Structures are given as structure tokens and as C-alpha cells.
VOGU-532454 format. One line per 8 residues: number of its first residue (from 1); for each residue x, y, z of C-alpha. Coordinates in steps of 0.5 Angstrom, whole numbers. Each point is the difference from the previous one (the first is absolute). Example, Ala and Ser with C-alpha at 12.3 -4.5 7.8 and 13.67 -1.06 7.14 Angstrom:
2
1 = 25:-9:16 | 2:7:-2
END
This chain:
329
1 = -19:-59:78 | 5:-6:4 | -3:-4:6 | 7:3:4 | -3:8:-2 | -8:-3:2 | 4:-2:7 | 4:5:1
9 = -7:5:-2 | -4:-4:4 | 5:1:7 | -1:8:-1 | -7:0:1 | -3:-3:5 | -7:-3:0 | -5:-4:3
17 = -5:-3:-4 | 2:-5:-5 | -5:0:-6 | 0:-6:-4 | -2:-2:-6 | -1:-7:-3 | 0:1:-7 | -5:-4:-6
25 = -4:3:-3 | -2:6:-4 | 7:4:-1 | -4:7:0 | -4:-2:6 | 8:-1:3 | 1:6:-2 | -6:4:2
33 = 2:-3:8 | 7:2:-1 | -2:7:-1 | -5:1:4 | 6:-3:6 | 5:6:-3 | -7:5:1 | 1:-1:8
41 = 0:6:4 | 5:-4:5 | 5:-2:-3 | 2:-4:6 | -1:-7:-5 | 4:-5:-4 | -2:-4:-6 | 1:-7:-2
49 = -3:-3:-6 | 1:-8:-1 | -2:-2:-7 | -2:-7:-1 | 3:-1:-7 | -6:4:-3 | 2:-1:-8 | 1:8:-2
57 = 7:3:-1 | -4:7:1 | 0:-2:7 | 7:0:2 | 1:6:-5 | -4:4:3 | 3:-1:7 | 7:0:-2
65 = -2:8:-2 | -3:2:7 | 6:4:4 | -3:-1:7 | 5:-4:5 | -6:-2:4 | -3:-4:-6 | 3:-7:-1
73 = -3:-4:-5 | 1:-8:0 | -1:-5:-6 | 0:-8:2 | 2:-4:-6 | -5:-4:0 | -8:0:2 | 0:-3:7
81 = -7:2:1 | -4:5:5 | 0:-3:7 | 8:-1:-2 | 0:7:-2 | -3:3:7 | 5:-4:3 | 6:3:-3
89 = -3:8:1 | 0:-2:7 | 7:-3:1 | 3:7:-4 | -5:4:5 | 5:4:5 | -3:6:3 | -5:0:6
97 = -6:0:-4 | -2:-4:-6 | -6:0:-5 | -1:-4:-6 | -3:4:-5 | -1:-3:-6 | -3:3:-7 | -7:-1:3
105 = 1:7:4 | 2:7:0 | 3:4:5 | -3:6:1 | 5:6:3 | -1:-1:7 | 0:-7:1 | 8:0:2
113 = -2:5:5 | -7:-4:2 | 3:-6:2 | 7:2:3 | -4:5:4 | -4:-7:2 | 6:-4:2 | 3:6:4
121 = -7:0:4 | -1:-8:1 | 7:-3:-1 | -2:-6:3 | -6:-1:-6 | 2:-5:-4 | -4:2:-7 | -3:7:-2
129 = -6:0:-5 | -1:8:-2 | -6:3:-3 | -1:-3:-8 | -4:3:-5 | -2:-5:-6 | 2:3:-8 | -3:-4:-5
137 = 6:-2:-7 | -1:8:-1 | 2:3:6 | -7:2:1 | -3:-2:8 | -4:-4:0 | -5:-5:5 | -1:-6:-2
145 = -5:-5:3 | 5:-5:4 | 4:7:2 | -6:3:2 | -1:-6:5 | 6:-1:2 | 1:8:3 | -7:1:2
153 = -3:-7:3 | 7:-4:1 | 6:5:2 | -1:2:8 | -1:7:0 | 6:5:2 | 0:8:-1 | 5:0:4
161 = 6:-5:0 | -2:-6:4 | 4:-7:2 | -3:-7:-1 | 3:-7:2 | -2:-6:2 | -7:-4:-2 | -4:6:-1
169 = 5:2:-6 | 1:-8:-2 | -8:0:-1 | -1:6:-3 | 5:-1:-5 | -3:-7:-1 | -7:3:-1 | 3:3:-5
177 = 6:2:-2 | 0:8:0 | 8:1:0 | 4:4:-7 | 6:-5:0 | 4:5:-5 | -1:6:6 | 2:-4:5
185 = 6:3:4 | 3:-7:4 | 5:1:6 | 7:-3:-4 | 1:-5:6 | -7:-2:0 | 0:-1:-7 | 6:-4:-1
193 = -2:-4:7 | -6:-3:-5 | 0:-4:-5 | -4:0:-7 | -4:-7:0 | 2:-4:-6 | -6:-2:-5 | -4:6:2
201 = 2:5:-5 | -7:4:-1 | -1:0:7 | 7:2:3 | -2:6:2 | -6:-2:5 | 4:-6:3 | 6:4:1
209 = -3:6:4 | -5:-6:4 | 7:-4:2 | 2:7:3 | -7:1:4 | 1:-8:2 | 8:2:2 | -2:5:4
217 = 0:6:-4 | -4:6:0 | -3:4:-6 | -1:8:0 | -6:3:-4 | 3:7:-2 | -6:3:-4 | 4:6:-4
225 = -1:-1:-6 | 7:-1:-3 | -1:-6:-6 | -4:-1:-7 | -1:-8:-2 | -1:-2:-7 | -2:-7:0 | 1:-1:-8
233 = -3:-6:-4 | 7:-3:-3 | 1:-1:8 | 1:-8:3 | -5:1:4 | -5:2:-5 | 2:-4:-5 | -2:-5:4
241 = -7:1:3 | -3:-3:-5 | 3:-7:-1 | -1:-1:6 | 8:0:2 | -1:6:6 | -6:-3:3 | 4:-8:0
249 = 6:4:3 | -5:4:6 | -4:-6:2 | 7:-4:1 | 2:6:4 | -6:1:4 | 0:-7:2 | 7:1:2
257 = -1:6:4 | -6:-3:3 | 5:-6:3 | 5:6:3 | -5:4:3 | -3:-6:4 | 7:-2:2 | 1:7:4
265 = -7:-1:3 | -4:6:-4 | -7:-3:-3 | -3:6:-2 | 7:1:-4 | -1:-8:-3 | -8:1:-1 | 2:6:-5
273 = 5:-4:-4 | -5:-6:0 | -5:5:-3 | 4:4:-3 | -7:5:-3 | 3:5:-4 | 5:-4:-4 | -7:-4:-2
281 = -4:6:-1 | 5:2:-4 | 0:-6:-5 | -8:1:0 | 1:7:-4 | 5:-3:-4 | -6:-4:-3 | -2:6:-5
289 = 6:-1:-3 | 1:-8:0 | -7:-2:-4 | 3:2:-7 | 6:-4:2 | -5:-6:1 | -1:-5:5 | 7:-1:3
297 = 2:6:2 | -8:1:3 | 1:-7:4 | 7:2:2 | -3:7:4 | -6:-4:2 | 3:-6:3 | 6:6:4
305 = -7:4:2 | -4:-6:3 | 5:-6:1 | 1:-3:7 | 7:2:3 | 5:-5:3 | 2:5:5 | 5:-3:5
313 = 2:-5:-5 | 7:3:-3 | 5:-6:3 | 5:5:-3 | -1:6:4 | 6:2:3 | -3:4:6 | 6:1:4
321 = 4:7:-2 | 5:4:3 | -3:6:4 | 0:7:-2 | 6:3:2 | -2:5:5 | 2:7:1 | 5:5:-6
329 = 3:-4:-5
END
């Protein structure tokens, strides 16, 4: 289908939800993700896939065969990396509400209904976290230890939609990141006003949400389950756990966040960033996997779990952020 035909089709299908997929990974997972979008009960969506030059010619061929004017496929000529691809996706958004989906998530058939209803009921909220279930690589619902802690102990309770904001929300997220990034629905004007931080590709999701919170944005906890999150071993975050890359990145970010929270006068949030307790506990839970790999991975995990914090010393921290826009986008 030509780009002109796609654009013509878009104009004849008014939409309110932009679903953006920054792609680099397993083409089979991508196809499953796209299928979950097309299976939505509410067809009020638009899907854009940005292929970061993944070396598989089957992907563009597959999209060329899709005759749906709501779906756009963009392939970059060269690989630019995850952060740049997220920025490209956001720059292509045109609708009021945006989700940066990725291939580690599957929309349940009610997802679009849930997030658009949440936006209609709470138009000033910057970001919505809907209900999520974790599934394994075979699609079976599961509950790993990290997710049991996240959903039962760390995340605030919400049997009905609940709005959170300010230092209380920042402190909660810095104690333990209970968000599921690919399920989050943002107001487009908010997402466009906050930059993804450079040099933090494995924790840019938490960093961006906390920048939204620091700028005055609020978050809606909508407990209705409408999303399946499927962590897979080939993902960048999973592959860097035992070699120390991810935890080094987390320490650097928590130092920066402590400085940012301190500049706002949010003492409890600053303390939570300095302790980053659940991140330390996560490192300890990985020790059994690290022991067979030798001394270096074990030492990396122990240093992260018990090492001192340098909270507040992040001279490179950019604390000033543009205020989150108020009202409807």
C-alpha cells in the first residue's frame, strides 16, 4: 500500500489512541504484538511500527501484505539504538493518548477501551498504568518473585481508579519500580514535553516517568486488567543482569534521581533513591544464577547489593524540566 493511500485511509478513520512500537528483536513476537492490536474490540487506534534496521527482510515484506489503513510501518536505514528509536516513535505520534508498546507486551481485547475511558474520566492525568498480568514465553500467566513483590508489596493498592502524584508517588517508585512500561498510556503533550535521558537505555522508562512526576504530572492506577507483559530472555534488560551493565546503569540513575529529588525538597524521595532497596534485593536474588558463571558476576551483584550510595553527587543531573501541560491535549 502506498504512503498516500495510508494517509488517505487515516483521514477517514478518526482515532484517539496512538500505539507506537519501536522494533528491534524477534519478528515472531512483533507479529503477535501486532495481532493483539488488531484484535481490539474498540477500533479507535492507529499503529506505527518503527523498525530500527533489524536485519530480517521478512519484516517489511510482512507489513507490505497488511491492508489496514490504520497501520504504518517505518524502517530506518541504519540502526540508531533504543533511545533514539523511542524518540522517533514519539515524534510520529499525532493522537491525544499514546502508548509505546514494544514487543514485550500483548494487548488484551479490552485495552483500548480501558485506557480511552480512563483518559475521558481523568483528562488531566499525565500517565495511566492499567492492570497487567505477567505471562511466560509460552503465553501462560505466571507470577515470578520480582513481580509478586512489585504487585503485592510495592505498588500502592487500588481496587478502583486512583490518582497519585508528587513526592508520595516519586518515593513509591524509587523504593521499587512497580510500573510496566509497555502498558503505560501517556497524554501525547506530556510525553512530547519530557526528553528520554541520554546514556540510560535500560532504565529510561522509570527515569522518564519520574521526570513527569517531578514536573507536576500525575499518574492514574486503573486496576482493570487489559495487558499481558511477557519478559523474554533475549531482551536487553534481561541480557545485562548478570554482566553488571544493568545494575551499573541503575546505580548511576539512582544517584541522579537522589540529586533531582533533593533539589525539589522531597526528602523521603531522595532517601528512597539513595537506598534503592528493591534494586539491591533484586541483585541478591540473582546470586544462585551467577555462582556457576564465576567470581566476577558474583562480585558485581554483591557490590550492587551492599555497596554505598553516592546519592546527591550527580553533577550531571538536569533537575529543571518543563512543567507538565495541564488539561486536555
